ZASE-636768 format. One record per residue (C-alpha): x, y, z; residue number from 0. Coordinates in Angstrom, 1 decimal, always signed. Example, Ala and Ser with C-alpha at 12.3 -4.5 7.8 and 13.67 -1.06 7.14 Angstrom:
REC      X      Y      Z pos
REC  +12.3   -4.5   +7.8   0
REC  +13.7   -1.1   +7.1   1
***
This chain:
REC      X      Y      Z pos
REC +310.2  +15.8  -12.2   0
REC +307.4  +15.1  -14.1   1
REC +305.3  +18.3  -13.4   2
REC +308.2  +20.5  -13.7   3
REC +308.8  +19.5  -17.0   4
REC +305.0  +19.9  -17.8   5
REC +305.2  +23.8  -16.3   6
REC +308.4  +24.6  -18.3   7
REC +306.6  +23.5  -21.7   8
REC +303.2  +25.3  -20.8   9
REC +305.6  +28.3  -20.2  10
REC +307.4  +28.0  -23.0  11
REC +304.0  +27.5  -25.4  12
REC +302.6  +30.5  -24.0  13
REC +306.0  +32.4  -24.3  14
REC +306.2  +31.5  -28.1  15
REC +302.9  +32.6  -28.7  16
REC +303.9  +36.2  -27.2  17
REC +307.2  +36.2  -29.4  18
REC +306.3  +34.5  -32.4  19
REC +303.0  +36.2  -32.9  20
REC +299.4  +34.1  -33.4  21
REC +300.3  +32.6  -37.0  22
REC +303.8  +31.5  -36.6  23
REC +303.4  +29.8  -33.3  24
REC +301.4  +26.8  -32.5  25
REC +300.2  +25.1  -29.3  26
REC +300.1  +21.3  -28.9  27
REC +296.7  +20.2  -28.6  28
REC +297.7  +17.7  -26.0  29
REC +299.2  +20.4  -23.9  30
REC +296.6  +22.6  -22.7  31
REC +292.9  +23.1  -22.9  32
REC +291.4  +24.3  -25.9  33
REC +289.9  +27.0  -24.1  34
REC +293.0  +27.9  -22.7  35
REC +295.0  +28.2  -25.8  36
REC +291.9  +30.6  -27.2  37
REC +292.4  +32.5  -24.2  38
REC +295.9  +33.0  -24.7  39
REC +295.5  +34.0  -28.4  40
REC +293.0  +36.2  -27.1  41
REC +295.3  +37.9  -24.0  42
REC +298.1  +38.3  -27.0  43
REC +296.2  +39.9  -29.7  44
REC +294.7  +42.4  -26.9  45
REC +298.5  +42.7  -26.2  46
REC +298.4  +42.0  -22.5  47
REC +301.7  +42.3  -20.5  48
REC +302.3  +38.9  -18.7  49
REC +304.5  +40.7  -16.2  50
REC +301.9  +43.8  -15.5  51
REC +299.6  +43.6  -12.5  52
REC +295.8  +44.1  -12.7  53
REC +294.6  +47.8  -11.7  54
REC +292.0  +49.2   -9.9  55
REC +288.4  +50.2  -11.3  56
REC +287.0  +52.0   -8.9  57
REC +284.4  +51.7   -5.8  58
REC +282.1  +48.5   -5.5  59
REC +278.4  +49.4   -5.5  60
REC +277.6  +47.3   -2.0  61
REC +273.8  +47.0   -3.3  62
REC +274.6  +45.6   -7.3  63
REC +272.5  +43.1   -8.0  64
REC +275.1  +40.4   -8.4  65
REC +276.4  +41.0   -5.1  66
REC +272.6  +40.7   -3.6  67
REC +271.8  +37.8   -5.6  68
REC +275.5  +36.2   -4.4  69
REC +275.8  +37.6   -0.9  70
REC +274.4  +34.7   +1.1  71
REC +275.3  +31.6   -1.6  72
REC +279.0  +32.9   -0.8  73
REC +278.5  +32.8   +2.7  74
REC +277.0  +29.2   +2.7  75
REC +279.8  +27.9   +0.2  76
REC +282.7  +29.8   +2.8  77
REC +281.6  +27.6   +5.4  78
REC +281.2  +24.5   +3.6  79
REC +284.9  +24.8   +2.3  80
REC +286.2  +25.0   +5.8  81
REC +289.9  +23.5   +6.0  82
REC +290.0  +23.2   +2.3  83
REC +292.3  +25.9   +1.8  84
REC +290.3  +27.5   -1.2  85
REC +289.1  +30.9   -2.0  86
REC +286.1  +32.3   -3.5  87
REC +286.1  +35.4   -6.0  88
REC +283.1  +37.1   -7.6  89
REC +283.5  +39.3  -10.1  90
REC +280.9  +42.0  -11.9  91
REC +280.6  +42.1  -15.9  92
REC +283.3  +44.1  -15.8  93
REC +285.8  +41.4  -14.8  94
REC +286.6  +43.4  -11.6  95
REC +286.8  +41.2   -8.0  96
REC +283.8  +42.7   -5.9  97
REC +284.2  +39.9   -3.3  98
REC +287.0  +37.6   -1.8  99
REC +286.2  +35.0   +0.3 100
REC +289.2  +33.5   +2.2 101
REC +288.7  +29.9   +3.9 102
REC +292.0  +29.9   +5.6 103
REC +294.0  +33.1   +6.6 104
REC +297.2  +32.3   +5.7 105
REC +296.1  +32.5   +2.2 106
REC +295.6  +36.0   +2.3 107
REC +299.0  +37.6   +2.2 108
REC +299.8  +35.3   -1.2 109
REC +296.4  +36.8   -2.9 110
REC +297.6  +40.4   -1.9 111
REC +300.8  +39.9   -3.5 112
REC +298.8  +38.9   -6.5 113
REC +296.1  +42.0   -6.1 114
REC +293.7  +39.5   -5.8 115
REC +291.5  +42.0   -3.7 116
REC +287.9  +43.6   -4.1 117
REC +288.3  +46.5   -6.7 118
REC +291.0  +45.4   -8.9 119
REC +290.5  +44.4  -12.9 120
REC +290.5  +40.8  -13.6 121
REC +289.3  +41.0  -17.0 122
REC +291.0  +38.8  -20.0 123
REC +291.7  +42.1  -21.5 124
REC +293.9  +43.7  -18.7 125
REC +295.0  +40.2  -17.2 126
REC +295.4  +37.7  -19.7 127
REC +293.9  +34.1  -19.0 128
REC +292.7  +33.9  -15.5 129
REC +290.0  +32.5  -13.5 130
REC +287.3  +35.3  -13.6 131
REC +287.7  +37.0  -16.7 132
REC +288.4  +34.3  -19.5 133
REC +284.7  +32.5  -18.1 134
REC +283.1  +35.9  -19.1 135
REC +284.8  +36.0  -22.7 136
REC +284.2  +32.7  -23.5 137
REC +281.2  +32.4  -21.8 138
REC +281.7  +28.8  -20.3 139
REC +283.6  +26.7  -17.4 140
REC +287.6  +27.0  -17.2 141
REC +289.9  +25.6  -15.1 142
REC +293.3  +27.5  -15.2 143
REC +296.3  +26.0  -13.4 144
REC +299.6  +27.4  -12.9 145
REC +301.0  +28.7  -15.6 146
REC +298.5  +28.2  -17.8 147
REC +297.3  +31.8  -15.9 148
REC +298.8  +34.5  -18.7 149
REC +299.9  +36.5  -15.7 150
REC +303.0  +35.4  -14.1 151
REC +301.9  +36.6  -10.4 152
REC +299.0  +34.1  -10.8 153
REC +301.6  +31.0  -11.3 154
REC +300.9  +29.3   -8.1 155
REC +297.1  +29.1   -8.0 156
REC +294.9  +27.0   -9.4 157
REC +291.7  +28.8  -10.8 158
REC +288.1  +27.2  -11.8 159
REC +285.7  +29.9  -12.8 160
REC +282.0  +29.9  -14.5 161
REC +280.2  +32.7  -16.0 162
REC +277.1  +33.9  -14.3 163
REC +274.4  +34.4  -16.9 164
REC +271.1  +36.4  -16.1 165
REC +268.5  +33.4  -16.7 166
REC +266.2  +36.0  -18.5 167
REC +268.5  +37.5  -20.8 168
REC +271.3  +35.2  -21.1 169
REC +273.6  +38.3  -20.6 170
REC +277.0  +37.6  -18.7 171
REC +276.6  +39.6  -15.7 172
REC +280.0  +38.3  -13.6 173
REC +281.7  +35.4  -12.7 174
REC +282.6  +33.2  -10.2 175
REC +286.0  +31.5   -9.4 176
REC +287.5  +29.2   -6.8 177
REC +290.9  +29.1   -6.1 178
REC +293.4  +27.2   -4.7 179
REC +297.6  +27.0   -4.4 180
REC +298.4  +24.5   -7.7 181
REC +299.6  +21.8   -5.6 182
REC +296.1  +21.7   -3.7 183
REC +294.4  +21.6   -7.0 184
REC +291.4  +19.4   -7.3 185
REC +288.9  +18.4  -10.6 186
REC +286.3  +18.6   -7.7 187
REC +286.6  +22.2   -8.1 188
REC +284.9  +22.5  -11.0 189
REC +281.8  +21.0  -10.3 190
REC +282.0  +23.0   -7.0 191
REC +282.0  +26.3   -9.3 192
REC +279.4  +24.8  -11.4 193
REC +277.0  +24.6   -8.5 194
REC +277.5  +27.9   -6.8 195
REC +277.5  +29.7  -10.4 196
REC +273.5  +27.8  -11.2 197
REC +272.8  +29.0   -7.4 198
REC +273.8  +32.8   -7.8 199
REC +271.8  +32.6  -11.1 200
REC +268.8  +31.0   -9.5 201
REC +268.8  +34.3   -7.2 202
REC +269.4  +36.6  -10.0 203
REC +265.6  +35.1  -11.1 204
REC +264.2  +35.5   -8.1 205
REC +264.9  +39.0   -7.7 206
REC +264.4  +39.8  -11.4 207
REC +260.4  +39.8  -10.7 208
REC +261.2  +43.2   -8.0 209
REC +263.0  +44.5  -10.8 210
REC +259.9  +44.5  -13.7 211
REC +257.7  +45.9  -10.7 212
REC +260.1  +48.9  -10.5 213
REC +259.7  +49.4  -14.7 214
REC +256.1  +49.0  -14.3 215
REC +255.9  +51.6  -11.7 216
REC +258.5  +54.2  -13.7 217
REC +256.0  +53.4  -17.0 218
REC +252.5  +53.8  -14.8 219
REC +254.8  +57.2  -14.0 220
REC +255.2  +58.9  -16.9 221
REC +251.9  +57.1  -19.5 222
REC +250.4  +60.3  -18.6 223
REC +252.6  +62.4  -20.7 224
REC +250.7  +63.6  -24.1 225
REC +253.8  +62.2  -26.1 226
REC +254.9  +58.4  -26.9 227
REC +256.5  +56.7  -24.1 228
REC +258.9  +54.1  -23.3 229
REC +260.8  +52.8  -20.4 230
REC +262.8  +49.9  -20.7 231
REC +266.1  +48.5  -18.4 232
REC +268.5  +46.0  -19.6 233
REC +266.1  +42.9  -19.6 234
REC +262.9  +44.4  -20.7 235
REC +260.8  +47.2  -22.7 236
REC +257.6  +48.9  -21.8 237
REC +255.6  +51.1  -23.9 238
REC +252.4  +52.4  -25.7 239
REC +251.8  +51.9  -29.1 240
REC +253.0  +55.3  -30.4 241
REC +256.3  +54.9  -29.1 242
REC +256.5  +51.6  -30.5 243
REC +256.7  +52.4  -34.2 244
REC +260.0  +54.1  -33.1 245
REC +261.6  +51.5  -31.6 246
REC +263.0  +47.3  -32.6 247
REC +264.9  +44.9  -30.8 248
REC +268.0  +46.1  -32.5 249
REC +267.1  +49.8  -31.4 250
REC +267.1  +48.7  -27.8 251
REC +270.5  +46.8  -27.5 252
REC +272.3  +49.6  -29.1 253
REC +270.4  +52.1  -27.3 254
REC +270.6  +50.6  -24.0 255
REC +274.5  +50.4  -24.4 256
REC +275.1  +53.9  -25.2 257
REC +273.2  +55.6  -22.3 258
REC +274.2  +53.2  -19.8 259
REC +277.9  +54.3  -20.8 260
REC +276.9  +57.6  -20.9 261
REC +278.9  +59.9  -18.4 262
REC +275.9  +61.0  -16.6 263
REC +276.2  +64.7  -15.2 264
REC +272.7  +65.2  -14.8 265
REC +269.4  +62.8  -14.8 266
REC +268.0  +63.9  -18.2 267
REC +269.1  +65.1  -21.5 268
REC +267.6  +65.3  -24.7 269
REC +268.5  +63.5  -27.5 270
REC +268.1  +63.3  -31.2 271
REC +267.7  +60.3  -32.8 272
REC +267.1  +60.1  -36.6 273
REC +267.6  +56.8  -37.3 274
REC +264.5  +56.4  -35.2 275
REC +262.8  +59.5  -37.0 276
REC +262.2  +61.3  -33.5 277
REC +263.5  +63.4  -30.9 278
REC +263.1  +61.9  -27.5 279
REC +263.5  +63.3  -23.6 280
REC +265.8  +60.6  -22.0 281
REC +265.8  +60.5  -18.3 282
REC +267.6  +58.1  -16.0 283
REC +266.0  +56.5  -12.8 284
REC +267.1  +54.0  -10.9 285
REC +270.8  +52.6  -10.2 286
REC +273.5  +53.1  -12.5 287
REC +274.9  +49.8  -14.5 288
REC +272.8  +47.0  -15.3 289
REC +270.1  +48.2  -13.1 290
REC +269.7  +51.4  -14.3 291
REC +266.0  +52.0  -16.1 292
REC +265.3  +55.1  -18.8 293
REC +262.6  +56.7  -19.7 294
REC +262.0  +57.9  -23.2 295
REC +259.8  +60.3  -24.1 296
REC +259.4  +61.1  -27.7 297
REC +258.9  +65.1  -27.8 298
REC +258.7  +65.7  -31.9 299
REC +259.9  +64.0  -34.9 300
REC +263.6  +64.4  -35.4 301
REC +264.8  +67.4  -37.4 302
REC +266.0  +66.7  -41.1 303
REC +269.8  +65.4  -40.0 304
REC +272.2  +63.0  -42.1 305
REC +271.2  +59.6  -41.8 306
REC +273.4  +57.7  -38.8 307
REC +273.6  +60.8  -36.9 308
REC +272.6  +61.3  -32.9 309
REC +272.7  +64.4  -31.5 310
REC +272.5  +64.9  -27.6 311
REC +271.7  +68.2  -25.8 312
REC +271.3  +69.3  -22.3 313
REC +268.7  +71.5  -21.5 314
REC +269.0  +74.9  -21.5 315
REC +268.9  +75.2  -17.6 316
REC +272.5  +73.3  -17.9 317
REC +275.7  +74.4  -17.9 318
REC +277.3  +75.3  -21.6 319
REC +278.0  +72.2  -23.9 320
REC +281.8  +72.0  -24.5 321
REC +282.9  +73.0  -28.0 322
REC +281.9  +70.6  -30.8 323
REC +278.7  +69.6  -28.9 324
REC +278.3  +66.8  -26.3 325
REC +279.1  +63.3  -27.0 326
REC +277.0  +60.2  -26.2 327
REC +279.7  +57.5  -25.8 328
REC +282.0  +58.6  -28.4 329
REC +279.5  +59.4  -31.2 330
REC +279.9  +63.7  -31.2 331
REC +276.8  +66.2  -31.9 332
REC +276.3  +66.7  -35.6 333
REC +278.9  +64.2  -36.7 334
REC +278.0  +61.7  -38.8 335
REC +278.4  +58.1  -37.6 336
REC +281.4  +56.5  -38.7 337
REC +281.1  +52.6  -40.8 338
REC +283.0  +49.8  -39.4 339
REC +285.4  +50.1  -42.0 340
REC +286.1  +54.3  -41.5 341
REC +289.2  +53.8  -40.7 342
REC +290.4  +51.3  -43.6 343
REC +289.6  +54.2  -45.7 344
REC +291.3  +56.6  -44.0 345
REC +294.4  +54.7  -43.3 346
REC +294.3  +54.3  -47.2 347
REC +293.9  +58.0  -47.7 348
REC +297.4  +58.4  -45.4 349
REC +299.1  +55.9  -47.1 350
REC +298.7  +57.3  -51.0 351
REC +300.2  +60.6  -49.2 352
REC +303.9  +58.7  -49.9 353
REC +304.9  +57.7  -53.7 354
REC +305.2  +54.0  -54.1 355
REC +303.2  +50.6  -53.8 356
REC +300.1  +50.7  -51.0 357
REC +299.7  +47.2  -49.5 358
REC +296.3  +46.1  -47.7 359
REC +296.9  +43.1  -45.6 360
REC +293.9  +41.0  -43.6 361
REC +292.8  +37.5  -43.6 362
REC +291.2  +35.5  -46.6 363
REC +287.6  +36.7  -47.2 364
REC +287.9  +40.2  -45.0 365
REC +287.4  +42.5  -48.2 366
REC +291.0  +43.4  -48.8 367
REC +290.4  +43.7  -52.6 368
REC +286.6  +45.2  -51.9 369
REC +287.9  +48.2  -49.4 370
REC +290.9  +48.6  -51.8 371
REC +288.6  +49.0  -55.1 372
REC +286.1  +51.1  -53.2 373
REC +289.0  +53.6  -52.0 374
REC +290.3  +53.8  -55.6 375
REC +286.8  +54.3  -57.5 376
REC +286.4  +57.5  -54.9 377
REC +289.3  +59.1  -55.4 378
REC +289.5  +58.5  -59.5 379
REC +286.0  +58.4  -59.8 380
REC +286.7  +55.6  -62.3 381
REC +286.8  +51.1  -62.1 382
REC +289.8  +50.6  -61.1 383
REC +292.4  +47.8  -62.9 384
REC +292.3  +44.3  -61.4 385
REC +295.0  +42.2  -62.1 386
REC +296.3  +38.9  -60.0 387
REC +299.9  +38.0  -59.2 388
REC +299.9  +35.6  -61.4 389
REC +298.8  +37.5  -64.5 390
REC +302.3  +40.1  -63.5 391
REC +304.5  +36.8  -63.7 392
REC +303.1  +35.5  -67.0 393
REC +302.4  +38.2  -69.0 394
REC +304.2  +41.3  -69.8 395
REC +301.2  +42.7  -71.7 396
REC +299.6  +43.1  -68.2 397
REC +302.5  +45.6  -67.1 398
REC +301.5  +47.7  -70.6 399
REC +298.0  +47.7  -69.7 400
REC +298.6  +48.9  -66.0 401
REC +300.9  +51.5  -67.5 402
REC +297.8  +52.5  -69.8 403
REC +295.7  +52.1  -66.9 404
REC +297.8  +54.7  -64.7 405
REC +297.7  +57.2  -67.6 406
REC +294.2  +57.4  -68.0 407
REC +293.6  +57.8  -64.3 408
REC +292.4  +54.6  -62.9 409
REC +293.9  +52.9  -60.2 410
REC +295.2  +49.0  -60.1 411
REC +294.3  +46.5  -57.6 412
REC +296.9  +43.6  -57.9 413
REC +295.3  +40.7  -55.8 414
REC +297.2  +37.7  -53.9 415
REC +300.1  +39.4  -53.3 416
REC +301.4  +36.6  -51.3 417
REC +302.1  +34.6  -54.7 418
REC +304.8  +37.4  -55.7 419
REC +308.3  +36.5  -55.9 420
REC +311.2  +38.4  -54.8 421
REC +311.9  +39.5  -57.6 422
REC +308.5  +40.4  -59.3 423
REC +307.6  +42.3  -55.6 424
REC +310.7  +44.4  -56.4 425
REC +310.0  +45.0  -60.2 426
REC +306.0  +45.8  -58.7 427
REC +307.3  +48.8  -56.2 428
REC +309.9  +50.3  -58.9 429
REC +306.7  +50.2  -61.3 430
REC +304.8  +52.1  -58.5 431
REC +307.6  +54.4  -58.1 432
REC +307.9  +55.8  -61.6 433
REC +307.3  +59.4  -62.3 434
REC +304.1  +59.9  -64.5 435
REC +303.2  +63.4  -64.8 436
REC +299.9  +64.3  -65.0 437
REC +298.6  +61.5  -63.4 438
REC +295.7  +62.3  -61.2 439
REC +297.1  +61.7  -57.3 440
REC +294.7  +59.0  -56.9 441
REC +295.4  +56.5  -59.5 442
REC +297.8  +54.3  -57.2 443
REC +298.4  +50.5  -57.3 444
REC +296.9  +48.8  -54.1 445
REC +298.9  +45.0  -53.4 446
REC +296.4  +42.5  -51.4 447
REC +298.0  +40.2  -49.3 448
REC +296.6  +37.5  -47.2 449
REC +299.6  +37.5  -44.7 450
REC +301.9  +40.3  -43.8 451
REC +303.0  +42.4  -40.4 452
REC +300.8  +46.0  -40.7 453
REC +302.9  +47.1  -38.3 454
REC +306.2  +47.2  -40.4 455
REC +307.1  +49.6  -42.6 456
REC +305.7  +49.0  -46.5 457
REC +307.7  +47.4  -49.0 458
REC +308.3  +50.4  -51.2 459
REC +309.6  +52.0  -47.8 460
REC +306.1  +53.8  -47.2 461
REC +304.1  +53.8  -44.4 462
REC +302.8  +50.7  -42.5 463
REC +300.7  +47.8  -44.5 464
REC +296.9  +49.0  -43.9 465
REC +295.2  +45.8  -42.4 466
REC +291.4  +44.9  -42.8 467
REC +290.2  +43.6  -39.4 468
REC +288.6  +40.3  -39.7 469
REC +284.4  +40.1  -39.0 470
REC +285.1  +38.5  -34.8 471
REC +287.1  +42.0  -34.3 472
REC +284.0  +43.6  -35.6 473
REC +281.6  +41.8  -33.8 474
REC +279.9  +44.9  -31.9 475
REC +279.8  +46.9  -35.7 476
REC +278.4  +43.6  -37.5 477
REC +274.6  +44.8  -37.8 478
REC +276.2  +48.0  -39.2 479
REC +277.9  +45.7  -41.7 480
REC +275.2  +43.6  -42.8 481
REC +273.2  +46.6  -43.4 482
REC +276.3  +47.9  -45.6 483
REC +276.7  +44.6  -47.8 484
REC +273.0  +44.3  -48.0 485
REC +273.0  +47.7  -49.4 486
REC +275.6  +47.2  -52.2 487
REC +274.2  +43.3  -52.7 488
REC +270.6  +44.8  -53.2 489
REC +270.8  +48.2  -54.3 490
REC +267.6  +49.8  -53.9 491
REC +265.5  +47.2  -52.1 492
REC +264.2  +47.2  -48.4 493
REC +266.9  +47.0  -45.7 494
REC +267.1  +43.6  -44.1 495
REC +265.3  +42.9  -41.1 496
REC +266.4  +40.1  -38.6 497
REC +264.5  +38.7  -35.7 498
REC +266.4  +39.4  -32.4 499
REC +267.3  +35.7  -32.1 500
REC +268.6  +35.3  -35.7 501
REC +271.1  +38.8  -35.1 502
REC +272.3  +37.1  -32.2 503
REC +272.9  +33.9  -34.1 504
REC +274.9  +36.2  -36.3 505
REC +276.8  +37.9  -33.6 506
REC +277.6  +34.8  -31.8 507
REC +279.0  +32.9  -35.3 508
REC +282.8  +33.2  -35.6 509
REC +282.8  +33.9  -39.4 510
REC +286.0  +31.7  -40.4 511
REC +285.3  +33.1  -44.1 512
REC +284.5  +36.7  -42.9 513
REC +282.7  +39.2  -45.3 514
REC +282.8  +36.7  -48.4 515
REC +281.1  +34.7  -46.0 516
REC +278.6  +37.4  -45.0 517
REC +278.1  +38.3  -48.7 518
REC +277.5  +33.7  -49.9 519
REC +274.8  +33.9  -46.8 520
REC +272.8  +37.0  -47.9 521
REC +272.7  +36.5  -51.4 522
REC +271.7  +32.4  -50.5 523
REC +268.4  +33.9  -49.0 524
REC +265.6  +34.0  -51.3 525
REC +264.0  +37.0  -52.4 526
REC +260.6  +36.2  -50.2 527
REC +262.7  +35.7  -47.4 528
REC +264.9  +39.3  -48.0 529
REC +261.6  +41.2  -47.9 530
REC +260.3  +39.9  -44.8 531
REC +261.6  +38.9  -41.4 532
REC +264.7  +36.5  -41.5 533
REC +264.3  +34.1  -38.6 534
REC +266.4  +31.5  -37.6 535
REC +265.3  +28.9  -39.4 536
REC +266.3  +30.9  -42.4 537
REC +270.0  +30.6  -41.6 538
REC +272.2  +28.0  -42.1 539
REC +272.0  +24.8  -39.9 540
REC +275.4  +25.2  -38.4 541
REC +274.8  +28.7  -37.7 542
REC +271.6  +27.9  -35.9 543
REC +273.8  +25.2  -33.6 544
REC +276.3  +27.8  -32.6 545
REC +274.2  +28.6  -29.2 546
REC +273.9  +24.7  -28.7 547
REC +278.1  +24.0  -29.1 548
REC +279.0  +25.8  -26.0 549
REC +276.9  +23.3  -23.8 550
REC +279.2  +20.5  -22.1 551
REC +278.3  +16.9  -22.3 552
REC +276.5  +17.3  -19.5 553
REC +274.6  +19.9  -20.3 554
REC +273.9  +18.1  -23.5 555
REC +272.9  +15.3  -21.9 556
REC +270.5  +17.1  -19.4 557
REC +269.0  +18.7  -22.8 558
REC +268.3  +15.2  -24.2 559
REC +266.4  +14.1  -21.1 560
REC +264.1  +17.2  -21.4 561
REC +263.9  +16.8  -25.1 562
REC +262.5  +13.6  -24.5 563
REC +259.9  +14.4  -21.5 564
REC +258.7  +16.8  -23.9 565
REC +258.4  +14.7  -26.7 566
REC +256.4  +12.0  -24.4 567
REC +254.1  +14.7  -23.0 568
REC +253.3  +16.1  -26.5 569
REC +254.7  +19.4  -25.6 570
REC +252.8  +19.6  -22.3 571
REC +255.3  +21.4  -19.9 572
REC +253.4  +20.6  -16.8 573
REC +253.2  +16.8  -17.7 574
REC +257.2  +16.7  -18.8 575
REC +257.7  +18.3  -15.6 576
REC +256.1  +15.6  -13.8 577
REC +257.9  +13.2  -15.8 578
REC +261.2  +14.5  -15.0 579
REC +260.4  +15.1  -11.4 580
REC +261.0  +18.8  -11.0 581
REC +258.8  +21.8  -10.6 582
REC +257.3  +23.7  -13.9 583
REC +259.8  +26.9  -12.5 584
REC +262.7  +25.1  -12.8 585
REC +261.7  +23.1  -15.9 586
REC +261.4  +26.5  -17.5 587
REC +264.6  +27.7  -16.0 588
REC +266.5  +25.0  -17.4 589
REC +264.6  +25.2  -21.1 590
REC +266.2  +28.6  -21.2 591
REC +269.3  +27.8  -19.7 592
REC +269.5  +24.5  -22.5 593
REC +268.2  +26.6  -25.6 594
REC +265.1  +24.4  -25.8 595
REC +262.2  +25.6  -27.8 596
REC +263.6  +28.9  -28.1 597
REC +264.1  +29.4  -32.1 598
REC +262.9  +32.9  -31.9 599
REC +264.6  +34.3  -28.4 600
REC +267.3  +35.8  -27.4 601
REC +270.0  +32.6  -27.4 602
REC +273.5  +34.7  -27.4 603
REC +273.1  +38.1  -25.8 604
REC +276.3  +39.9  -25.8 605
REC +277.4  +41.1  -22.5 606
***
């Protein structure tokens, strides 16, 4: 009875998040683990349907790196789990099941009904909280039991899941899950999936040497070219000095993702990279996905083009390109790359087509006032009037001044719309609708609010509110945002440069203060640091510790033990390995995994 009551409470808490929304609903801390609640919230924000089943992502490459690394390990665990009624699942980086090992045949029908089969998408964005997709998103071990699953079809299962991190790059390359019927679940499943995940990571490390050899062979093949040459895979770059002038760590991360996701209809393409100051012939070699190798031959300096453009052109012998140019992952030829807030500005323009109040909503510090003032400046060529909700309530002279500002062709930004009473809001709506012949159309009133539903019709009957996303939602665009904010803070100064590890600290940080917090961080950097290379030591201590906060208590204890041995050995890793009774290779692997002595290494690379 107690178990049934808990299941009902868990199901009710999850339903409240779905029906009431992320802001209003809360989940008791004692009901589910923090990682489960966070996954629920991500699932709701992705609008995952708890009643929808997974879909097939496509064919599985039987020769993929993760399957080659995990095959023998899965075989061994399947043998060891005989008579346990447990099932092993392996997923790739996209959350797609690539291998299923059933120990007891009577479980096959149950799993088939839940579409827990090779080829199906079990990513968190598709299926919500589950033992394969959630470890990839959280980058940590999870234990999902019964109704803690977001999808109703998985409510009879208990799943312990672990992400599989590449031991060299730290990238999440897949996940492993051990599943059982919820009534047969055991806490030991967590320890087992952790151990199996470590074994697969070790196998990937042993395979890494062969990939580097293949990359080296490719480099030797192209290095005789009369042009600068660079070859790369997901982890490594090999190049000559002339080509190195065109590249940096951020360029590698950005270009790798675009090339990997590009729909290749042939194995080479001409790529214009104005941001790198060059034009390159790009060839794809090796396998697709994470195992791909790309060779870039920088043929000439890029033609004069707008900064931020990226142009792709097929060889002359290929079929004609479609109208509008060839797109590289959504970036079209001869089209300026949009900024992360381009859509916000576009929505403001759409909202201005209807007379009345324009509402801008978003969390604290997301830059609502900045985006509103920027739009008004662009459409009036004047600095807008900025008032607070309290000003409107306390002084009628503010209304007179607002009228003068509008008739003078300026706009008004009203800050703190959450403090407006219903009567004052109604008065502001009517004030915004007053006809003002001869006033430029861009001179409008924009109200900023920390709360408010962007999907609902505006308070003045106009279009829905314009929502400014948080930095967490714009994590992929964070480098662009940093550059844009820095350019406004330090006009005329050289662009900020971050070490790869420092950039990864920024990407891993949750940014509770959003753009306002980023602004404080950049302005706090002393000038000598801003004008050079910003490293992890220049960042606030909590931000530097982001990577360590994801370690379990067991991992923290192991880290302290290794650090103690290193201190005792005066930093000599060979002696420290002897003190610990492990091999040097094992010590190096553990140091990478536990982020020891890695101040300027990639600490939390994205998937």
